[in-house]
C-alpha positions as CSV (number, residue, x, y, z in Angstrom):
1,M,-35.1,43.2,35.2
2,S,-38.8,43.6,35.7
3,L,-40.4,47.0,35.5
4,F,-41.4,46.7,39.1
5,G,-37.7,46.2,40.1
6,K,-36.6,49.2,38.1
7,K,-39.3,51.5,39.6
8,S,-38.4,50.2,43.1
9,K,-34.7,51.1,42.5
10,E,-35.6,54.5,41.2
11,K,-37.8,55.1,44.2
12,D,-35.0,54.0,46.6
13,L,-32.5,56.3,44.8
14,N,-34.9,59.2,44.9
15,S,-35.4,58.6,48.7
16,R,-31.7,58.4,49.3
17,W,-31.2,61.7,47.3
18,Q,-33.8,63.5,49.4
19,E,-32.6,62.1,52.7
20,A,-28.9,62.6,52.1
21,Y,-26.8,65.1,54.1
22,K,-26.1,68.1,51.9
23,A,-22.6,69.4,52.1
24,N,-22.4,72.6,54.2
25,P,-19.3,74.7,53.6
26,H,-17.3,76.1,56.5
27,V,-15.0,79.0,55.7
28,Y,-11.7,79.5,57.6
29,E,-8.7,81.8,57.3
30,K,-5.4,80.0,57.7
31,D,-2.1,81.7,57.3
32,G,-3.7,84.6,55.5
33,K,-5.5,82.3,53.0
34,I,-9.2,81.6,52.7
35,V,-10.1,77.9,52.8
36,V,-13.4,76.2,52.6
37,G,-13.9,72.8,54.3
38,L,-16.7,70.3,54.0
39,A,-17.2,67.1,55.9
40,L,-18.0,63.6,54.6
41,T,-19.2,61.4,57.5
42,E,-18.8,57.6,57.7
43,T,-21.9,55.6,56.7
44,T,-23.8,58.8,55.7
45,D,-25.2,59.3,52.2
46,S,-24.1,62.8,51.2
47,L,-24.7,65.4,48.4
48,F,-21.6,67.3,47.2
49,P,-21.2,69.6,44.2
50,L,-19.0,68.1,41.5
51,A,-17.0,71.3,41.4
52,A,-17.1,73.3,44.7
53,E,-15.7,76.4,43.1
54,N,-18.8,76.5,40.8
55,Q,-21.1,76.3,43.8
56,W,-19.6,78.6,46.4
57,A,-17.9,81.9,46.2
58,I,-17.2,84.8,48.5
59,K,-17.8,88.2,46.9
60,G,-14.5,90.1,46.6
61,K,-12.4,87.3,47.9
62,T,-10.4,84.5,46.5
63,I,-10.8,81.0,47.9
64,D,-7.4,79.4,48.0
65,L,-8.4,75.9,48.9
66,F,-11.5,73.7,49.0
67,F,-11.1,70.5,51.0
68,I,-13.1,67.6,52.4
69,S,-12.6,66.3,56.0
70,M,-13.2,62.6,56.3
71,V,-15.1,62.1,59.6
72,S,-15.3,58.7,61.3
73,I,-18.1,57.9,63.7
74,T,-16.4,54.6,64.6
75,K,-13.3,56.4,65.8
76,D,-15.2,59.6,66.8
77,S,-12.5,61.7,65.0
78,V,-11.4,63.3,61.8
79,L,-9.4,60.8,59.7
80,G,-7.8,63.6,57.7
81,T,-8.4,66.1,54.9
82,I,-8.2,65.8,51.1
83,E,-8.1,68.6,48.5
84,Y,-11.6,68.8,47.0
85,G,-10.8,67.8,43.4
86,E,-8.6,64.9,44.5
87,A,-11.3,63.8,46.9
88,M,-13.9,63.8,44.1
89,K,-11.7,61.6,41.9
90,R,-11.1,59.2,44.7
91,L,-14.8,59.1,45.7
92,K,-16.1,58.5,42.1
93,P,-16.5,54.7,42.7
94,Y,-19.0,55.6,45.5
95,F,-21.2,57.9,43.4
96,L,-24.8,56.7,43.2
97,A,-26.1,59.5,40.9
98,E,-25.4,62.9,39.5
99,K,-27.8,65.7,38.8
100,D,-27.6,69.4,38.2
101,G,-23.9,69.6,39.1
102,W,-24.4,67.6,42.3
103,V,-23.4,64.0,43.2
104,L,-25.0,61.6,45.6
105,I,-22.2,59.7,47.4
106,R,-23.2,56.6,49.3
107,G,-22.2,56.2,52.9
108,L,-18.7,54.8,53.2
109,S,-17.4,52.3,55.7
110,L,-14.4,53.1,57.9
111,N,-12.1,50.9,55.7
112,E,-13.3,52.6,52.5
113,M,-12.7,56.1,54.0
114,E,-9.2,55.0,55.2
115,A,-8.4,53.8,51.7
116,L,-9.1,57.2,50.2
117,F,-5.8,58.4,51.8
118,E,-3.6,55.9,50.0
119,G,-0.5,57.7,48.9
120,L,-1.7,61.0,50.4
121,P,-0.8,62.9,53.6
122,R,-3.6,62.8,56.2
123,D,-3.7,66.6,56.6
124,I,-3.3,69.2,53.9
125,L,-3.8,72.1,56.2
């Protein structure tokens, strides 16, 4: 690989890192438990912490569940939800880079998002 090619790839990765959607937690109370949901949207490069519990906390409260909702723009709907740790394991093949406890996940196609649910229920809530 030429030096020019390597610098170009690094620049592209840096651009993707800067332009990616940064996960924004939404807190809910469900059946007396506190849950935190984040969305991963089809075809959108996204930044997620490797361990959500290390990134977000609520003073004086216990968060019972972190989850990721898989959102399809093709179907204009939520495909389902996956517990955060399990989602990170299943998303690992789509990681482009890791830095400071965060990971850049490339935008997934609808088929790739659907495949994440193999062997799992569609809704953990």
